[in-house]
TORKOL-4160 file (C-alpha; in steps of 0.2 Angstrom, whole numbers, padded with zeros to 4 digits, m for minus):
123
<pt num="1" X="0084" Y="m0136" Z="m0023"/>
<pt num="2" X="0069" Y="m0130" Z="m0013"/>
<pt num="3" X="0060" Y="m0115" Z="m0019"/>
<pt num="4" X="0051" Y="m0102" Z="m0009"/>
<pt num="5" X="0042" Y="m0087" Z="m0016"/>
<pt num="6" X="0037" Y="m0073" Z="m0004"/>
<pt num="7" X="0023" Y="m0061" Z="m0009"/>
<pt num="8" X="0026" Y="m0043" Z="m0001"/>
<pt num="9" X="0011" Y="m0032" Z="m0001"/>
<pt num="10" X="0016" Y="m0020" Z="0013"/>
<pt num="11" X="0022" Y="m0002" Z="0008"/>
<pt num="12" X="0030" Y="0013" Z="0015"/>
<pt num="13" X="0014" Y="0017" Z="0026"/>
<pt num="14" X="0017" Y="0001" Z="0036"/>
<pt num="15" X="0036" Y="0001" Z="0040"/>
<pt num="16" X="0033" Y="m0012" Z="0054"/>
<pt num="17" X="0028" Y="m0025" Z="0040"/>
<pt num="18" X="0042" Y="m0020" Z="0028"/>
<pt num="19" X="0057" Y="m0030" Z="0034"/>
<pt num="20" X="0050" Y="m0047" Z="0039"/>
<pt num="21" X="0047" Y="m0055" Z="0022"/>
<pt num="22" X="0065" Y="m0049" Z="0016"/>
<pt num="23" X="0073" Y="m0055" Z="0032"/>
<pt num="24" X="0064" Y="m0072" Z="0030"/>
<pt num="25" X="0069" Y="m0073" Z="0012"/>
<pt num="26" X="0087" Y="m0069" Z="0017"/>
<pt num="27" X="0087" Y="m0083" Z="0030"/>
<pt num="28" X="0080" Y="m0095" Z="0017"/>
<pt num="29" X="0094" Y="m0091" Z="0005"/>
<pt num="30" X="0107" Y="m0094" Z="0018"/>
<pt num="31" X="0099" Y="m0111" Z="0020"/>
<pt num="32" X="0102" Y="m0115" Z="0001"/>
<pt num="33" X="0084" Y="m0112" Z="m0004"/>
<pt num="34" X="0081" Y="m0103" Z="m0020"/>
<pt num="35" X="0071" Y="m0087" Z="m0015"/>
<pt num="36" X="0061" Y="m0074" Z="m0024"/>
<pt num="37" X="0051" Y="m0059" Z="m0017"/>
<pt num="38" X="0036" Y="m0053" Z="m0027"/>
<pt num="39" X="0032" Y="m0035" Z="m0023"/>
<pt num="40" X="0014" Y="m0031" Z="m0027"/>
<pt num="41" X="0000" Y="m0019" Z="m0021"/>
<pt num="42" X="0009" Y="m0007" Z="m0010"/>
<pt num="43" X="0026" Y="m0017" Z="m0010"/>
<pt num="44" X="0034" Y="m0008" Z="m0025"/>
<pt num="45" X="0034" Y="0009" Z="m0014"/>
<pt num="46" X="0048" Y="0001" Z="m0004"/>
<pt num="47" X="0059" Y="m0001" Z="m0019"/>
<pt num="48" X="0058" Y="0017" Z="m0024"/>
<pt num="49" X="0076" Y="0024" Z="m0025"/>
<pt num="50" X="0080" Y="0033" Z="m0009"/>
<pt num="51" X="0065" Y="0026" Z="0001"/>
<pt num="52" X="0074" Y="0011" Z="0009"/>
<pt num="53" X="0088" Y="0022" Z="0016"/>
<pt num="54" X="0076" Y="0033" Z="0025"/>
<pt num="55" X="0062" Y="0020" Z="0031"/>
<pt num="56" X="0067" Y="0014" Z="0048"/>
<pt num="57" X="0061" Y="m0003" Z="0053"/>
<pt num="58" X="0055" Y="m0002" Z="0071"/>
<pt num="59" X="0062" Y="m0011" Z="0086"/>
<pt num="60" X="0076" Y="m0020" Z="0077"/>
<pt num="61" X="0089" Y="m0025" Z="0090"/>
<pt num="62" X="0081" Y="m0013" Z="0102"/>
<pt num="63" X="0082" Y="0001" Z="0090"/>
<pt num="64" X="0077" Y="0006" Z="0072"/>
<pt num="65" X="0087" Y="0000" Z="0057"/>
<pt num="66" X="0085" Y="0006" Z="0039"/>
<pt num="67" X="0076" Y="m0005" Z="0027"/>
<pt num="68" X="0090" Y="m0004" Z="0015"/>
<pt num="69" X="0101" Y="m0014" Z="0027"/>
<pt num="70" X="0088" Y="m0029" Z="0025"/>
<pt num="71" X="0087" Y="m0026" Z="0006"/>
<pt num="72" X="0106" Y="m0026" Z="0004"/>
<pt num="73" X="0108" Y="m0042" Z="0014"/>
<pt num="74" X="0095" Y="m0051" Z="0004"/>
<pt num="75" X="0102" Y="m0046" Z="m0013"/>
<pt num="76" X="0120" Y="m0051" Z="m0007"/>
<pt num="77" X="0113" Y="m0068" Z="m0003"/>
<pt num="78" X="0105" Y="m0070" Z="m0020"/>
<pt num="79" X="0087" Y="m0067" Z="m0016"/>
<pt num="80" X="0078" Y="m0062" Z="m0032"/>
<pt num="81" X="0067" Y="m0046" Z="m0031"/>
<pt num="82" X="0052" Y="m0045" Z="m0043"/>
<pt num="83" X="0040" Y="m0031" Z="m0045"/>
<pt num="84" X="0022" Y="m0031" Z="m0052"/>
<pt num="85" X="0020" Y="m0020" Z="m0067"/>
<pt num="86" X="0002" Y="m0015" Z="m0063"/>
<pt num="87" X="0007" Y="m0011" Z="m0045"/>
<pt num="88" X="0020" Y="0001" Z="m0052"/>
<pt num="89" X="0006" Y="0009" Z="m0062"/>
<pt num="90" X="m0005" Y="0010" Z="m0046"/>
<pt num="91" X="0008" Y="0021" Z="m0038"/>
<pt num="92" X="0013" Y="0031" Z="m0053"/>
<pt num="93" X="0031" Y="0022" Z="m0053"/>
<pt num="94" X="0041" Y="0017" Z="m0068"/>
<pt num="95" X="0056" Y="0004" Z="m0068"/>
<pt num="96" X="0068" Y="0019" Z="m0068"/>
<pt num="97" X="0061" Y="0024" Z="m0051"/>
<pt num="98" X="0066" Y="0008" Z="m0043"/>
<pt num="99" X="0083" Y="0002" Z="m0035"/>
<pt num="100" X="0095" Y="m0009" Z="m0045"/>
<pt num="101" X="0092" Y="m0027" Z="m0044"/>
<pt num="102" X="0074" Y="m0028" Z="m0047"/>
<pt num="103" X="0065" Y="m0037" Z="m0061"/>
<pt num="104" X="0048" Y="m0031" Z="m0067"/>
<pt num="105" X="0036" Y="m0046" Z="m0071"/>
<pt num="106" X="0018" Y="m0048" Z="m0075"/>
<pt num="107" X="0004" Y="m0060" Z="m0069"/>
<pt num="108" X="0009" Y="m0074" Z="m0080"/>
<pt num="109" X="0027" Y="m0074" Z="m0075"/>
<pt num="110" X="0021" Y="m0073" Z="m0057"/>
<pt num="111" X="0009" Y="m0088" Z="m0059"/>
<pt num="112" X="0023" Y="m0098" Z="m0067"/>
<pt num="113" X="0035" Y="m0095" Z="m0052"/>
<pt num="114" X="0021" Y="m0099" Z="m0039"/>
<pt num="115" X="0017" Y="m0115" Z="m0048"/>
<pt num="116" X="0036" Y="m0120" Z="m0048"/>
<pt num="117" X="0038" Y="m0115" Z="m0030"/>
<pt num="118" X="0038" Y="m0127" Z="m0016"/>
<pt num="119" X="0030" Y="m0114" Z="m0005"/>
<pt num="120" X="0022" Y="m0097" Z="m0008"/>
<pt num="121" X="0021" Y="m0086" Z="0008"/>
<pt num="122" X="0011" Y="m0070" Z="0008"/>
<pt num="123" X="0013" Y="m0054" Z="0018"/>
């Protein structure tokens, strides 16, 4: 099975960048690809409880849509969500602040996943 690892660095301050990696990961999962998204730098701010419901992704189907719609679709398709521990610290977040379905990992685990992936795509 092919493997893709997306690296998501955008956060709540850039809603126009928030959905694309999640949408592409969902599409890859629908194509029977093993997919993970690693949220780092500002990415973890998108995973804070309550944020995805209120963050509107601009211009989706001619109107805005909540980011939570994209997240739910991805999780339903089996996309794995990983969050960078130091990036949580950067934003004063803890694992308990995040939505369900997110796994916290460190640098060594990320590097192992990147080495095992067929493609690593960064946003």
